[in-house]
C-alpha positions as CSV (number, residue, x, y, z in Angstrom):
1,M,-5.6,-10.5,-13.0
2,T,-5.6,-13.2,-10.3
3,A,-5.8,-12.8,-6.5
4,A,-2.1,-14.0,-6.4
5,A,-1.0,-11.0,-8.4
6,V,-1.2,-8.6,-5.5
7,R,0.1,-9.3,-2.0
8,V,0.5,-7.3,1.2
9,R,3.5,-7.8,3.4
10,R,5.5,-6.1,6.1
11,V,8.4,-4.2,4.7
12,Y,10.5,-5.6,7.6
13,D,10.1,-9.1,6.3
14,P,12.9,-10.3,4.0
15,P,12.2,-10.0,0.3
16,E,11.1,-13.1,-1.6
17,P,12.6,-12.7,-5.0
18,G,10.6,-15.5,-6.6
19,A,7.2,-14.3,-5.3
20,D,7.3,-10.5,-4.6
21,G,7.5,-9.2,-8.1
22,V,7.5,-5.4,-8.0
23,R,7.9,-4.3,-4.4
24,V,5.9,-1.1,-3.7
25,L,6.2,0.8,-0.4
26,V,2.7,2.2,0.4
27,D,3.6,4.2,3.6
28,R,4.1,7.9,3.6
29,L,7.2,7.8,5.8
30,W,10.2,5.6,5.4
31,P,10.2,2.7,7.9
32,R,12.4,3.3,11.0
33,G,15.6,1.5,11.2
34,L,15.4,-0.1,7.7
35,A,18.2,0.5,5.2
36,K,17.0,1.1,1.7
37,A,19.2,-1.6,0.3
38,V,17.7,-4.2,2.7
39,A,14.1,-3.1,2.0
40,A,14.5,-3.7,-1.8
41,V,11.7,-1.3,-2.6
42,D,11.1,-0.8,-6.4
43,E,8.5,2.0,-6.1
44,W,7.3,4.4,-3.4
45,P,4.2,6.3,-4.7
46,K,3.4,8.6,-1.8
47,E,0.2,9.7,-3.7
48,L,-1.3,6.3,-2.7
49,T,-0.8,6.7,1.0
50,P,-3.6,8.1,3.3
51,S,-3.2,11.8,4.1
52,S,-1.5,12.6,7.3
53,A,-4.8,14.0,8.7
54,L,-6.7,10.8,7.8
55,R,-4.1,8.6,9.2
56,K,-3.8,10.5,12.5
57,E,-7.6,10.6,13.0
58,F,-7.9,6.9,12.4
59,H,-5.0,6.0,14.8
60,A,-6.4,8.3,17.4
61,G,-9.6,6.3,17.4
62,G,-11.7,9.1,15.8
63,L,-12.9,6.9,12.8
64,S,-14.3,3.5,12.5
65,E,-12.7,1.1,10.0
66,A,-15.6,1.6,7.6
67,E,-15.3,5.4,7.8
68,F,-11.5,5.2,7.3
69,R,-12.0,2.9,4.2
70,A,-14.6,5.3,2.7
71,R,-12.5,8.4,3.2
72,Y,-9.3,6.7,2.0
73,Q,-11.0,5.5,-1.1
74,A,-12.2,9.0,-1.7
75,E,-8.6,10.2,-1.4
76,L,-7.5,7.6,-3.9
77,A,-10.1,8.9,-6.4
78,E,-8.4,12.3,-6.5
79,P,-6.4,13.0,-9.7
80,G,-2.8,12.4,-8.5
81,A,-3.7,9.3,-6.6
82,A,-6.0,8.0,-9.4
83,A,-3.1,8.2,-11.8
84,A,-0.7,6.4,-9.4
85,L,-3.4,3.7,-8.8
86,S,-3.8,3.3,-12.6
87,R,0.0,2.8,-13.0
88,L,0.0,0.2,-10.1
89,R,-2.9,-1.6,-11.8
90,G,-0.8,-1.8,-14.9
91,L,2.1,-3.2,-13.0
92,A,-0.2,-5.8,-11.4
93,A,-1.6,-6.8,-14.7
94,S,1.8,-7.7,-16.0
95,G,3.1,-9.6,-13.0
96,P,3.1,-9.9,-9.2
97,V,3.0,-6.8,-7.1
98,T,3.8,-6.8,-3.3
99,L,2.5,-3.8,-1.3
100,L,4.8,-3.1,1.6
101,T,3.9,-1.5,4.9
102,A,5.4,-1.1,8.3
103,V,2.2,-1.6,10.2
104,K,2.1,-4.7,12.5
105,D,-1.1,-6.1,10.9
106,P,-0.9,-5.4,7.2
107,A,-4.2,-7.2,6.5
108,A,-6.1,-4.6,8.6
109,G,-4.5,-1.4,7.4
110,H,-4.6,0.9,4.4
111,A,-2.5,-1.5,2.3
112,A,-5.3,-4.0,2.4
113,V,-7.8,-1.4,1.2
114,L,-5.4,-0.6,-1.6
115,A,-4.9,-4.2,-2.5
116,A,-8.7,-4.7,-2.7
117,L,-8.9,-1.8,-5.1
118,L,-6.2,-3.2,-7.3
119,L,-8.0,-6.5,-7.5
120,R,-11.3,-5.0,-8.8
């Protein structure tokens, strides 16, 4: 798998049909104000999103980025998440995958952690 096989983008950005491949929403909640038809999401595996408790603690400033990454990776090792991660790896092995998130800086959020795991 090459580095170009997995991308991280904002779900609010318009789809790029020639480059996006499978579009996977990796947020627990549906993005506000975005119609499902406009988002063009192919998959929405909620098992791959950080738990509500972890997300809230991180956004409240209770965790460093390193602590967040470690705890999120531990959550992704749990059986349901591990199975979803394996499926996503399979999709990425057969073509481009775009991880979609509503956060303002996708390169600094959980989607970037997930992308790095997919590229291992």
